[in-house]
N, C-alpha and C positions, 0 to 999 in steps of 0.2 A: 462830588455832587451831593446835594442835600435835598430832601423833601421831594423825592421822586414820586410819581403816581404808582399805583400798584402794578399796572401793566408795564411801565417802564422799568421798574425794579425787576420784575419777573423776567422780562426780555433781556435786560442787561445780564443777569445771571446765566440764563440758558444760552446765550450767545457766547459766554465765556468758558463753559464747561464742555467737555467731550469725553468720550470713552477712554478709559485709562490704560487699557491693555488687554491681552488675549492669553488664555491660558487653556491647556488641555486637561479636562477633568474626566473622571469616570462617569458612566452614563447616568446613574442615579443621582449623582451630585449636580447634574444639569438641570434638574427640575426647577422650573420658574427662572432659569438663566435665559440669556439671549444668544443664540447661535452666531457663531463668528465665522462660519464657512457654509458653503453649499455642499449638499450631500447628494450624489448620484447613486442609484440603485446598482450595486456590483452584480446583482443576479435578478432573475425573474421572481415575481411573487403571484401565484405559487410558482415554486421552482420546478415543479413537475405536475403532470396531470394526476388529480386524485379525486377520490369520491367525496361527495358534499353529504353523503347519507350513510347510515348502516343499512345494508341491503344485499342485492346480488348485482354484479356487473355482467352485462350481456351485450353481445352483437345485436343491434336492433334497427340500425339506420338504413340498411339496404336489404333488398330482397323480401321475402315473406315475413310476416310479423307473427312469430309463434306465440301460443298462449301457455305453452308448457316448456319447461328446460330441465335438463339434467345437470345436478350440481357435480362439478368437476375438481373443486378444490376450495382453498380458503386463504384470504391475503389480509393479515391485520395491519393496523397503522404501524408505520416504522420498519415494515418488511416489504419485499417485492416477490413476485410470483414468476416462475419460468414458464408457467403454462400459457399457451396460446389457446384462447377460448374460441371455439368454433361455433357457427350458427346452430341454434338449438340447445346449447348448453349455457351455463351459468356458473360463476364463481362467488362464494360468499365473500363479502368485503366490508371493512369497517370504515368509519369516517376518517378521512385523511390518508387512507392507504393509496398508494400508486395504482392506477387503472391498468390491469394486465393487457398484453397485446390481444387485439382482436375485439376488445369491448369499446363500446361507444356510448353506453346508457347504463345508468344504475337504477334499479328497481327497489324502492324502500321495502323493508321487511312487511309493513303493514299492508302492502298492496298484493301480497301473494299468500297462498296456502302451501305449506310444506308438508310433503308426504315422503318420509324416508329420504331418498337422495334425489327428489324431484320437487320442483315448484311449479304451481300453476296460478296465473293471474286470477285475482278476484273479479267477479263480475263488476263492470263500471270502473275498474282501475284506470286512472288516467295516465298512460304511459306514453311518452313522447321521446323520439330519437334525440339523443344528447343530453337528456335531462339529468340533473343531480351530479354533473361532472364539473369540477373546477379546472379550466384550462391553464396551462403554463403561461404566466405572463398576464393573465386576464385582469389582475388587480394593478400590478406595477410591472412595467417592462424594463428590463436591464438597461441602464444608461439614462432612465428618466430622472429627473430631479425630484427628490421626495421631500427635501428641506431646504430653505434659502437663508442665507445669512440675514440676521435681523428677526428671525422667528423667536418668538418666546416659547420655550419648551414646556410642553405639558404632558400630560399621561399618554395621549395619543401619539405625541412625537417620540417618546421613550419607547412605546410599543413598536412603532414603525422601525425605529433604529436597531432595536434589539432583534426584530425579525429578520433584519439584513445582516446580522452579525456584529453590529457595531458595539464595542464595549466602552468607547470613550468619544469625546466631541470637543472641538475647540469652541469656547464660549468666552464672552467678555468677562473680565475680571470684576470680582466684587471690590469696591473700595473699602479701604480701611478708614473709619470715621473716629478721629480722636474727639472725646467730649470732656470739657473742662468747666466745671462749676466754679464760681468765685464768690468770695464774701466771707468776712469774719463771722457773720451771724449763723453760718451753715455747720452742721454736725452730720456725719453720715449715719443713715438708719442703723439702729442697733446700738449706737453710742448713747451715753447719758445725755439728756436734754436738760441743759442748765438754763437759769433764767435769761431771757433775751435772745436764745438760740432757737433755731428752726431746723427741721430735718432737710437735707437736700434730696428732694424729690425729682428735681430736673434731670439728674445723671441717669437714674433708672428710666424714667419716662422717655427720655430722648433716646436711650440706647434701645429700648423696646421699639420706638418708632423706626429707628434705623434697621434693626432686625426685620420689622415688618416690611420695609421698603425693599429689602433684599440685600443690604449691605452688611458690613462687619464693625460693630462698635468697639472702641478701646476706651475705657473709662479711665481717666487720669487722676481722678479724685478731686479734692478741693484746693484751690490756691487761695491764700489769704491776701488781704488787701495791703500788701506791701510790695515794692518793686521787685525785691529779690525773689520771693516766693512766686510771684506772678510771672516774671521773666523765664524763670527756670522751667516752670510748667508749660508755658506757651512755646518755648523752644523745643521742649519735648513733643508737644502736640504737632508741630510743624514736620515731624518725621512721618507722619501718617499721610495718606492721600487727601484728606479732608480734615480741617480743624473747625471743631464747633465750640465756641465759648458761650457761656451763659452769664449774664449780668456784668456790671462794671462798663458798660458801653454808653451811659448817659453822660451828664455834665456835672456830676457831684464831685466833691473833693477826692473821693476814693475810687472814682471811675477811670481806671488806669489802663484798661485793656487796649483801647485804640492806640494810644501813644506809645505803648510798649510794643504792639504789633508792628507799628511803623519803624521803631528802632530795630526790630528783627527782619526788616526788608519786606514787609507786607504792604503792597500799594493798595490803598483804599479806593474802591470803585464808587461806592456810595454809602451814605449815612443818613438815616431817617427815611421813612416811607409814609406816604399820606394814607395810612390805614390805622384802624382801631379794632382790636388791640394789636400791638406790635409796633408802634411808630419808631421806638429806638432800636433799630435794626440796621446792623452795617455789614457789608460785604467787601472783601478784598481778595487780592491774589498775591502769592509769592511764586514767581517763576512758574506760573500757570496753575498753581495749587490753590483751590479755593478755600477761604477762610471766611466762616459765617460767625457773627457775633450777635446773639439773641438777647433780648431783654430777660431780666431775671425772674419776673413774674410767671409762674408755671403756665397759666393760660396764655399769655402772650407767647410764650416760648413754643408751646404746642400749635398754636395757630400759625405762627411763622413757619414751623416745621412743614405743616400740611401744605400751605400755599407756596413756598419757596424752595425748601430744601428737598422735599420728597420729589418733585419734578427733577431737581438738579442730580439728584443721586441716581435716579432712573435713567437720566440721560448718560451719565458716566458709566452705567452698566449696559449701555447699548440699546436700551429701549427706544422705540421711536414714537410710542404713544406715551407722553409723560404727564399730560395735564389731565385732571379729572374732567370726565364727560359732563357737560353742563346740563342740569335739570332744571325743571321749574316746578314751583310748588305754590299753592294758593293759601295765603295767609288767612288764619282764622281769628285773628285779634290784631289790634293795631300795634305798630312798633314805630317809635320815633328815633331820630338820631340827629346830631349836630351836622351842619353843612361843612365841606371841605376834606373830609376823609372817607375812603371806603370803610364800611362797617361790616365786620365779620360777625354776624349775630348767631349764637348758638340756638338751634332750632330742634324741636321734636317733630317728628314725622308720622303720619299714618295714612295708609290707603283706604279710601271710601268712595264707593261708587266710581271707581276707575280713575280717581283724581288723588294726587298727592297732596295731602293737607298738611299745614304747618303752624306750630304754636311756638312761642318762646319756650326754650328749655329751662327757663328760671332767671335769676338775677344776672344781669350782662356785665356788671362790674369785673375787672380783671382779678379781683381777689376771690371770686366766687369759683373755686375749683370744682365744687360739687356739681355746678351746672354742666360741666364737661361730661359728667356721668350720665346725665339725662339727654345729651345732644346726640342726634343722629346725623345732623349736617350743619354745615356753616352757610348762612345766607350772605349773599355778596350784594350789600346795599350800596349803591352808587355814591360817589362824592357829593353830587349836587342835591341829591334827595334829602329830605328831612322827615316827611311823614309818609307811612305806609299803612294803607287801610285793610280792613276785612274784605277778602275778595280779590285783593291785588295779587298778580302772579310775580313771584320773586325768583331770581336765579339762586340755586344752591349748589354747593359741593358737598357731596356725601362724605361723611367721615369714614375712613377705612374701616371695614368690618363691624360698623356700628349699626347701620339700618339693615335689620335681618329680613332677607326676602324669603327665607324658608318658612314653611308651615310647621307648626308643632305636631308631633305624632302622639296619637292616644290609641292604645291597643283597641282593635277592632272597628276603628273609624278611619276612613280613607278619603282624601280629597276627591271631589267630584272630577271625573275624567271626560273631557270633551268627547262627543260621540264619534268624531273624526279619528280618535285615537283609543279604540276599545282597549280596556284593560285585560290582561291576561288572567287576572283574578276572577273575571267574569266568565271564562271559558268552561 
C-alpha cells in the first residue's frame, strides 16, 4: 500500500503489533513498566491494630470516662506488651506500636499533663472513644485485589507491593530495538569530519527516544550504500524485537533498504504516508516482527518516531494508553500549508489567561533541526486545510518532556496556594 493517510498508517501499525512477552523483575526494576499479573493482598493492611499517634493507650469506650490515669508501662514501635490495661490506667505508646489488650483509644501527648506516673487530661481536650487507632485491615483487607494487570507501575504501586512483602512482579518485557543508520555520507560523532561528510545524529537521537519510551535500544552503527554492507547489518538487526532503519527508503539510485528487506523476508505493509515531514516512511513485518524504515532527515525521523513508533513501542510493552492525549491551542500567528498532507508543524507554547497559546517554533523546513529545540508540541494540521489564522484552535500533540508544566523555584518565593488547600508553611 502506498500513500496512506496519517490515521490509516497509524491504525495499520497498532493493529499489527502486540505485547512481546512477560518477565519476572525485581520490584525496583518494575518502575514505569506495565504489570502482567493481578496482585491480591496476602495479608491485612495494617496487619495488626496499632497506634496512629505518640501518646497513651487507654480503655475509654465503655463505662466511666476518667480524666486521670495511672501509667502502667511503655510499648514502642516494633514490640508488643504483655500488659492488660485496666480502666483508669494508661500505657505509653509510640506511633505504629501494637495496641495492648484492654485499650481502645489513644490520647496524644499534647492532650495530657504528665505528673510522675500519672496523666491528666487537659481542659478542653477532645477525647473520643476509638480515636487514633488504626484497625487491622482498615486500609486493605486480605484477599483484596490491590493491582490489576495492565497497570503502569508508579511509586505508589511500588510502595503498596513492598508493604505486602513483594520483592518482584511479572511485567511486560521491554522490546530490544535495533537502530541502523545508512549512508556513505555519515560518520560517527567523534570521528574526523572530512569534506562531504556529516555526523550521524539519528542513531543517538532515536536511541534516546527509544529509552524515553521505555524500550531498550541496540545501535548497530552505520551501513554503507552497498548491498553487502547493508544486507549484513539488516540481517543482524532482524535478530532484535524491532528493527528501525534510517534513510535509504526513497527512490534514489542508492535507496536499497526496502528491496533488501524484502530479500530478507520482510513483508512491506505500506510505503509513503500523506504527512509532512516524514512522507518516505515504510512499515513491514517479518514473522510478526515490526520493521520501521524512517526518512534520513533528522527532523522527519523524529516526527515519525513521535507519531508512529512511540505508540507502537508502548503497545508492545503492554500499555493500554499509547496515543498522545489530544490538546488544543490557539494560534497567535498565521500558518499556511499545502493541501493533501497532514502537516506536523513545530510549535512553541505558552499559558496565558488560562489558554494554551501557540506560535511557530521557527523555520518549518525539514533541514531546520534547531527548530526542534524550540518546539513544545507538534500541531496536527489536517490534509484539506491550507491556511490557519490567528485565533484558530488547532489540535496539538505535546512533545515528550518538552512543554514544562513545573513552576521555577526561587528562594523565599512560593506559588500562591488556593485557599481550599492551606499551606503548612502558613501554620
